[in-house]
C-alpha positions in Angstrom: -0.1 0.1 0.2 3.1 2.3 0.7 4.5 1.6 -2.2 1.5 2.8 -4.4 1.7 5.8 -2.1 4.8 6.9 -3.0 4.9 8.5 -6.4 1.7 10.5 -5.2 3.6 11.8 -2.4 6.6 12.9 -4.5 4.3 14.4 -7.5 2.7 16.2 -4.2 6.0 17.9 -2.8 8.8 18.7 -5.5 7.4 22.4 -6.3 8.3 23.0 -3.1 11.2 21.6 -3.3 12.5 23.0 -5.8 11.5 26.5 -4.8 13.4 25.9 -1.6 16.7 25.3 -3.4 16.4 28.0 -5.2 15.9 30.5 -2.9 19.2 28.8 -0.7 21.5 29.3 -3.7 20.4 32.8 -4.1 21.4 33.2 -0.3 24.6 31.7 -0.3 25.5 33.8 -3.6 24.6 36.8 -1.6 27.3 35.5 1.4 30.1 35.0 -0.9 29.2 38.3 -2.8 29.2 40.0 0.6 32.5 38.1 2.0 34.3 39.4 -1.4 33.1 43.1 -1.1 34.5 42.4 2.9 38.0 41.2 2.0 38.7 44.1 -0.8 38.0 46.2 2.8 38.8 50.0 1.4 40.6 49.3 -1.3 39.0 49.3 -4.8 40.7 46.2 -6.0 39.8 42.8 -5.3 42.6 40.2 -4.1 44.2 37.9 -6.2 45.5 34.6 -3.9 47.9 31.8 -3.9 47.8 29.0 -1.6 51.4 28.0 -0.4 52.2 24.4 -0.9 55.2 21.8 -0.9 56.3 21.5 -4.8 59.2 21.7 -6.6 61.1 24.5 -8.3 63.2 24.2 -11.0 66.4 26.7 -11.0 66.3 28.1 -14.6 68.6 30.7 -16.3 66.3 32.1 -18.9 68.2 34.6 -21.5 67.6 35.4 -24.8 69.9 35.0 -27.8 70.2 34.8 -31.4 70.9 31.4 -33.9 74.1 31.4 -35.6 75.2 28.2 -37.2 77.8 25.8 -35.1 80.1 25.3 -38.6 80.1 28.6 -40.6 83.1 28.6 -43.4 84.1 32.4 -43.7 85.7 32.4 -47.5 88.1 34.7 -48.4 89.8 36.4 -51.7 93.7 34.2 -50.8 94.7 35.1 -54.8 97.6 37.8 -54.4 97.1 40.9 -56.5 97.4 40.2 -60.0 95.7 43.2 -61.4 94.1 46.6 -61.0 90.5 47.8 -61.7 88.8 51.0 -63.6 89.3 52.8 -59.6 92.8 51.8 -59.7 92.5 49.1 -57.0 94.7 46.2 -56.7 92.7 42.7 -56.5 91.8 40.0 -58.5 87.9 40.2 -60.6 85.2 37.8 -59.7 84.3 35.9 -63.1 81.5 33.2 -61.2 79.8 33.2 -58.1 77.2 31.4 -56.5 73.7 33.7 -55.9 73.5 35.3 -52.6 71.4 33.1 -50.1 71.7 29.9 -52.4 72.1 26.8 -51.0 75.3 24.6 -52.0 76.5 21.2 -51.4 80.1 20.2 -50.3 82.6 20.1 -53.5 79.8 22.7 -55.3 81.5 25.3 -57.5 81.0 28.6 -55.0 83.1 31.1 -56.8 85.5 31.8 -59.2 88.2 34.4 -59.9 90.0 36.0 -63.0 93.1 33.6 -63.7 94.3 35.3 -66.9 97.6 36.7 -65.4 98.4 33.9 -63.1 98.1 31.8 -66.2 100.7 33.8 -68.2 103.0 34.3 -65.6 102.9 30.0 -65.0 104.1 29.9 -68.5 106.8 32.4 -67.8 108.0 30.4 -64.7 107.7 27.1 -66.2 110.8 28.7 -69.1 112.8 29.6 -65.9 112.2 26.5 -63.8 112.9 24.5 -67.1 116.2 26.3 -67.3 117.0 26.5 -63.9 116.7 22.6 -63.8 119.0 22.2 -67.0 121.7 24.5 -65.4 121.5 22.3 -62.0 122.2 19.2 -64.3 125.6 20.9 -66.1 126.5 22.4 -62.5 125.9 18.7 -60.6 128.1 17.4 -64.0 130.9 19.5 -63.6 130.9 18.9 -59.9 131.1 14.9 -60.8 133.9 15.9 -63.5 136.0 17.8 -60.5 136.4 15.2 -58.4 137.2 12.6 -61.2 140.0 15.8 -62.4 141.0 16.3 -58.8 141.6 12.6 -58.0 143.9 12.5 -61.3 145.6 15.4 -60.8 146.1 13.8 -56.9 147.6 10.8 -58.3 149.8 12.4 -60.4 151.6 14.1 -57.5 151.5 11.8 -55.0 153.8 9.6 -58.4 156.1 12.6 -59.1 156.7 12.8 -55.6 157.5 9.2 -55.1 160.0 9.0 -58.3 161.5 12.4 -56.6 162.5 10.4 -54.2 163.2 7.1 -55.8 166.0 9.4 -58.3 167.5 10.6 -54.9 167.7 7.7 -53.1 169.1 5.6 -56.3 171.9 8.0 -56.1 172.5 8.4 -52.9 172.1 4.9 -51.9 175.8 3.9 -50.4 176.0 0.8 -51.7 175.0 0.5 -54.7 173.8 4.4 -55.7 174.7 6.2 -59.1 177.2 7.9 -56.9 179.0 5.3 -55.5 178.6 3.4 -59.1 180.6 6.4 -60.5 183.2 6.6 -57.7 184.1 3.2 -58.1 184.2 3.5 -61.6 186.5 6.7 -61.1 188.6 4.5 -58.9 188.7 1.1 -61.3 190.2 4.0 -64.2 192.7 5.3 -61.6 194.1 2.0 -61.2 194.0 1.1 -64.9 195.7 4.8 -65.5 198.1 3.3 -62.5 199.1 -0.1 -64.6 199.4 2.0 -67.6 201.7 3.8 -65.9 203.8 1.1 -65.2 203.8 -0.8 -68.4 204.5 2.5 -69.9 207.7 3.4 -67.7 209.0 -0.3 -68.4 208.0 0.0 -72.3 210.3 3.5 -71.8 213.1 1.8 -70.0 213.0 -1.5 -72.4 212.7 1.4 -75.2 215.4 4.1 -73.3 217.9 0.5 -73.3 217.1 -0.7 -76.8 217.6 3.3 -78.0 221.2 2.8 -76.2 222.1 -0.6 -77.4 221.7 1.1 -81.4 223.5 4.1 -80.6 226.0 1.8 -79.1 225.8 0.0 -82.8 225.7 2.8 -84.7 228.5 3.8 -83.3 230.5 0.7 -84.2 229.3 0.4 -87.5 226.9 -2.4 -87.2 223.3 -0.6 -87.1 222.4 1.5 -90.0 220.9 5.2 -89.9 217.5 3.7 -89.9 217.8 1.5 -86.9 218.7 3.9 -85.0 215.8 6.3 -86.4 213.4 3.2 -85.5 214.8 3.2 -81.9 214.8 7.1 -81.0 210.7 7.2 -82.2 209.9 3.9 -80.3 211.5 5.0 -77.3 209.6 8.9 -78.0 206.3 6.4 -78.3 207.2 5.1 -75.0 207.8 8.5 -73.2 204.6 10.1 -75.1 202.6 7.2 -73.5 204.6 7.9 -70.1 203.0 10.9 -69.9 199.9 10.2 -71.4 198.9 7.4 -68.5 200.4 10.1 -65.8 197.9 12.2 -67.3 195.3 9.6 -67.6 195.5 9.2 -64.1 196.0 13.1 -62.9 192.6 13.0 -65.2 190.9 10.1 -63.1 191.9 11.3 -59.7 190.9 15.1 -60.9 187.2 13.0 -61.4 187.5 11.4 -58.8 187.6 14.7 -56.4 184.7 16.5 -58.8 182.3 13.5 -57.7 183.2 14.1 -54.5 183.8 17.2 -53.5 180.9 19.2 -56.1 179.2 17.0 -58.2 177.4 14.6 -55.2 176.9 17.4 -52.8 175.4 19.0 -56.6 173.2 16.4 -57.1 172.0 15.6 -53.6 170.9 19.2 -53.7 169.6 19.1 -57.4 167.2 15.3 -56.5 166.3 16.9 -52.5 164.6 19.8 -54.1 163.3 17.8 -56.6 161.3 15.6 -53.7 160.7 19.2 -52.2 159.5 20.4 -55.1 157.2 17.4 -55.8 156.0 17.5 -52.2 155.1 21.3 -52.6 153.7 20.7 -56.1 151.5 17.7 -54.5 150.3 20.0 -51.3 149.4 22.9 -54.4 147.2 19.8 -56.1 145.9 19.2 -52.7 144.5 23.1 -52.4 143.9 23.4 -56.5 141.7 20.6 -55.8 140.0 21.8 -52.7 139.2 25.1 -54.2 138.2 23.5 -57.6 135.9 21.3 -56.1 134.2 24.1 -53.5 133.9 26.2 -56.8 131.8 23.4 -58.9 130.2 22.8 -55.3 129.2 26.2 -54.8 127.9 26.4 -58.0 126.0 23.5 -58.0 124.3 24.4 -54.5 123.8 27.9 -56.1 121.9 25.5 -59.2 119.7 23.7 -57.0 119.0 26.7 -54.8 118.3 28.5 -57.8 115.8 25.7 -59.2 114.1 24.4 -55.5 113.4 29.2 -55.6 111.8 28.2 -58.9 109.9 25.1 -58.2 108.5 27.3 -55.5 107.6 29.7 -57.6 105.8 27.9 -60.3 104.1 25.7 -57.1 103.0 29.1 -55.5 101.9 30.4 -59.1 100.0 26.8 -60.0 98.4 26.9 -56.0 97.5 30.7 -57.0 95.9 28.7 -60.1 93.9 26.5 -57.5 92.4 29.0 -55.6 91.0 30.8 -58.2 88.3 28.1 -58.2 86.8 27.7 -54.7 84.6 24.4 -54.0 82.4 24.5 -50.8 84.1 22.8 -47.8 80.5 21.4 -46.8 77.1 22.0 -47.1 75.6 25.7 -46.0 74.2 28.5 -47.4 76.0 31.3 -49.4 76.0 34.6 -47.4 77.5 37.6 -49.1 79.8 40.0 -46.9 79.6 43.5 -46.7 82.1 45.5 -45.9 83.1 49.2 -45.4 85.7 50.5 -47.5 86.8 54.4 -47.6 85.3 54.6 -51.2 81.9 53.0 -50.8 80.1 52.1 -47.4 78.6 49.4 -49.4 81.3 47.2 -50.9 79.0 44.8 -52.6 80.2 41.4 -53.6 79.2 40.5 -57.4 80.7 38.9 -60.4 83.1 41.7 -62.1 83.6 43.0 -59.2 87.8 43.2 -58.1 88.7 42.0 -54.6 91.6 42.1 -52.6 94.1 39.4 -50.6 92.4 38.0 -47.7 89.2 40.3 -48.0 86.1 38.3 -47.1 83.8 37.0 -50.4 80.8 34.7 -48.4 80.4 32.9 -45.3 78.9 29.6 -45.6 76.9 28.4 -42.4 75.8 24.9 -42.0 71.7 26.0 -41.1 71.6 22.1 -40.4 73.7 22.5 -36.9 73.0 25.8 -35.4 74.0 27.1 -31.9 72.5 29.9 -29.7 74.8 32.9 -29.0 73.7 35.2 -25.3 74.8 37.1 -22.6 75.0 35.7 -18.9 74.7 38.6 -16.6 77.5 38.8 -14.3 74.8 37.8 -11.1 74.2 34.1 -11.8 77.4 33.8 -13.9 79.0 31.5 -10.8 76.4 29.1 -11.9 76.6 28.7 -15.0 79.0 26.0 -16.6 79.8 23.9 -19.9 77.6 20.7 -20.1 74.2 22.4 -18.6 71.2 21.1 -20.3 69.2 23.9 -22.0 66.0 24.2 -23.7 66.0 26.1 -27.1 62.8 27.6 -27.5 62.6 29.5 -31.6 60.3 32.2 -31.0 59.5 32.3 -35.1 59.0 28.4 -35.0 57.7 28.3 -31.3 59.4 24.8 -31.3 61.8 23.8 -28.5 65.1 21.8 -28.8 67.0 20.2 -26.5 70.8 22.1 -26.2 73.6 21.9 -23.8 76.4 25.2 -22.5 79.1 24.9 -25.0 81.0 27.7 -24.3 80.7 30.4 -21.2 83.0 33.4 -21.7 85.6 34.5 -19.0 86.0 38.1 -19.8 82.8 40.4 -20.1 81.6 41.7 -23.2 82.2 45.6 -23.0 80.0 48.1 -23.8 79.9 51.6 -23.9 76.1 52.0 -23.4 76.1 50.2 -19.9 78.5 49.4 -17.1 76.6 46.1 -16.8 78.7 43.3 -17.2 77.5 40.1 -19.3 79.5 37.4 -20.5 78.6 35.9 -24.2 77.7 32.0 -23.8 77.4 29.9 -26.4 74.7 27.0 -26.4 74.7 24.1 -28.8 71.4 22.5 -30.2 71.9 18.5 -29.9 69.9 17.7 -33.0 70.0 18.4 -36.8 67.4 20.9 -37.6 65.7 22.6 -40.5 64.4 25.4 -41.9 66.3 27.7 -39.2 68.1 30.6 -40.5 71.3 33.0 -38.6 69.8 35.7 -37.1 66.3 34.1 -35.2 65.4 35.0 -31.6 65.6 32.1 -29.2 65.4 31.6 -25.9 67.5 29.7 -24.2 65.9 28.0 -20.5 69.7 26.5 -18.7 68.7 24.1 -16.1 70.7 24.5 -13.3 69.2 22.5 -10.9 66.0 21.1 -9.3 65.1 22.0 -5.3 62.8 19.3 -4.6 59.9 19.6 -1.6 60.1 22.9 -0.9 57.5 25.8 -0.4 58.0 28.5 -2.8 55.5 31.3 -4.5 55.3 33.7 -7.0 57.6 36.4 -7.1 55.4 38.9 -7.4 53.7 38.3 -4.2 57.3 39.5 -2.3 57.7 43.1 -0.9 61.5 44.5 -0.3 62.3 47.6 1.8 65.9 48.0 2.2 67.0 44.4 3.6 63.5 43.2 4.7 61.9 40.8 2.4 57.5 40.1 3.4 54.4 38.6 1.9 50.9 39.4 2.9 49.6 36.6 4.4 45.1 36.3 4.3 43.6 34.3 7.5 40.5 34.4 9.6 42.0 37.4 11.5 42.7 39.5 8.2 45.4 40.6 5.9 48.6 39.5 7.8 52.5 40.8 6.9 54.9 37.9 7.1 58.8 38.5 7.1 60.3 36.1 4.4 63.4 34.6 4.8 64.1 33.8 1.3 66.3 31.2 -1.0 67.0 30.9 -5.1 64.7 31.2 -7.6 63.6 31.0 -11.2 61.7 33.4 -13.2 58.5 32.8 -11.7 59.4 31.7 -8.3 61.2 31.9 -5.2 61.7 29.6 -2.3 60.8 30.3 1.1 62.9 29.3 3.9 61.4 30.8 6.7 57.8 32.8 7.5 55.2 30.7 5.7 53.9 27.0 5.9 51.9 25.1 3.7 48.2 26.2 3.2 48.8 29.7 4.0 47.2 32.2 1.5 49.5 35.0 -0.1 47.9 37.9 -2.1 49.7 38.1 -5.7 48.6 41.8 -6.3 50.6 43.9 -3.6 49.7 46.8 -4.9 46.6 46.4 -3.8 47.5 47.3 -0.2 50.9 48.2 -0.5 51.0 52.2 -0.5 54.4 53.6 -2.7 54.2 56.8 -1.5 54.1 55.9 2.6 56.7 53.3 2.2 60.3 53.6 0.6 61.0 50.2 -2.0 64.1 49.2 -2.5 65.4 48.3 -5.7 65.7 44.3 -6.1 69.6 43.4 -6.2 71.3 40.0 -6.3 72.2 40.9 -2.7 68.8 41.4 -1.5 68.5 38.7 1.8 72.1 37.8 1.9 74.1 37.9 4.9 77.2 39.8 5.2 80.3 38.5 4.1 82.3 36.9 6.8 85.7 38.3 8.0 88.4 35.9 6.9 92.0 35.9 8.3 94.8 36.6 5.9 96.4 33.0 6.2 93.2 32.1 4.4 93.4 34.5 1.4 96.8 32.5 0.8 95.0 29.1 0.3 94.4 27.6 -3.0 90.7 27.7 -3.8 88.6 25.4 -5.2 86.1 26.6 -7.4 83.2 28.2 -6.3 79.7 26.4 -5.1 76.2 27.1 -5.4 75.4 28.5 -2.1 71.5 27.3 -1.2 69.5 29.5 1.2 71.1 32.6 -0.1 69.3 34.8 -2.7 70.3 35.4 -6.2 69.4 36.6 -9.4 67.0 34.7 -11.8 68.4 34.4 -15.6 69.1 37.2 -16.8 69.3 38.7 -13.3 68.7 42.2 -14.3 67.1 44.4 -11.1 64.4 46.4 -12.3 63.7 49.7 -10.2 60.8 49.8 -7.8 60.0 46.0 -9.0 58.4 44.6 -5.6 60.0 41.2 -5.9 62.3 38.5 -4.2 65.9 38.9 -3.9 66.9 36.2 -7.5 64.0 37.5 -9.1 65.8 40.0 -11.6 65.4 39.5 -14.5 62.1 38.1 -14.8 59.7 38.8 -17.0 57.3 41.5 -15.6 54.9 40.4 -13.1 51.1 39.4 -14.3 48.0 40.1 -11.9 46.8 36.4 -12.6 46.9 33.8 -10.1 48.4 30.5 -10.0 
């Protein structure tokens, strides 16, 4: 029975129930509106809240920069000036060049320079080189011939010395020398002369006796006058023979004296002089040979150097001829160089233009390998090091790439317009890219660190006056000002070390309750919230220091680290984008 009556009851009460619900909703809306306007107090702006909670805080340094190629080759004119253009400028004319901005492949012809003058010089130099080779060959042959001639002259001189010594020794040998044989021969002749004298004496005596006997017999008449004359002639012949033998002995004795006293000494001096002359001749031949050989060697070396010099000139011209054609060393895009000169502020590169030696003609960036060149503020320099991961966002394409810090300058970039010190940083994109051009704007998020499970609040919720930092917290009692001890930050959030707890509701739009005319707000700086530097003993200053480490709990700049005047931000929030009025 009750089951059959329930639908009738519901049909009876549903309209009053709906009316009650509508009235309740209107009441809740009215209560919420009253609470909101009550929270606004006397201000004209509504508060925007952020609820503090435990979360991770990535420490990221964000900087803007421009794209450039990792591999960019500068193509220059390496050809020596060989002609003059109409303006009188010395250089080499471009007869072909690829269009500006065109994509080229490795090995493709980029530039061809005028090589007519080099070819003419190459032909003339080839003749000079051939002549130098011929002279070198002749000088080498002359040198080799001089060596042979010197050996012959030296052998002849040595032979003359040996012959002179042998002649001297042959004459002066005491046993069988020429002098000894001559003395002995004269001695034998003397002995023979003495024997001849004895024989002549005997013959003379016999002739004399015979002559006396014939004379006696003639007187007696036993011999005729003819016999007497014959005996007398025999006697005279005996006397002549005796005188001849004596004279011959005297001659041989004089000859022996002459040989012993004069000819021996003269011949000895002569022979020894011949030996000395031959030895001096040998020395002279040696000296002459050395001089002639040195002259031949000098001529050979001179010809060799001349050939090498002519070869060097020939090779140089050949290299210059090769340099007239410049091929692409790698894939890339040809970009003409622009240089300012004294005569033309816009010195264009084009076919027919004369370029000087070492002048930049074009650059060839490899657009598949790109990098970002940016500037790091000195306040965050100690946080950046090569090898840190980077997220690179290209503003034109709104695409992100993975990168890494490749280089960090050690010398600041000088600027005439500001005293802020920044350091050049190169971030390399790890992957190969497409459709990116040099000069495009890129945003590099350098991931320095990640603080885990900490309390953090948006940077726009923090107010700084002098060295104090605080925020405004909404509680049941109303708006409360809380002093904060801050740590590290990025461009959006700051680490709260002390002053807040999880669940607190902080006010983001502090301008609604903060009157800058009543209190002086200090500029945000990297040193805000940091403790003073401790006194270091002098002996500690001399110790070798290890590389600086990041100190947790100290206020630091966020990426860019550029302080903004009158921004009510936490220490380390400098360089962050302008705070928004939005919520979480």
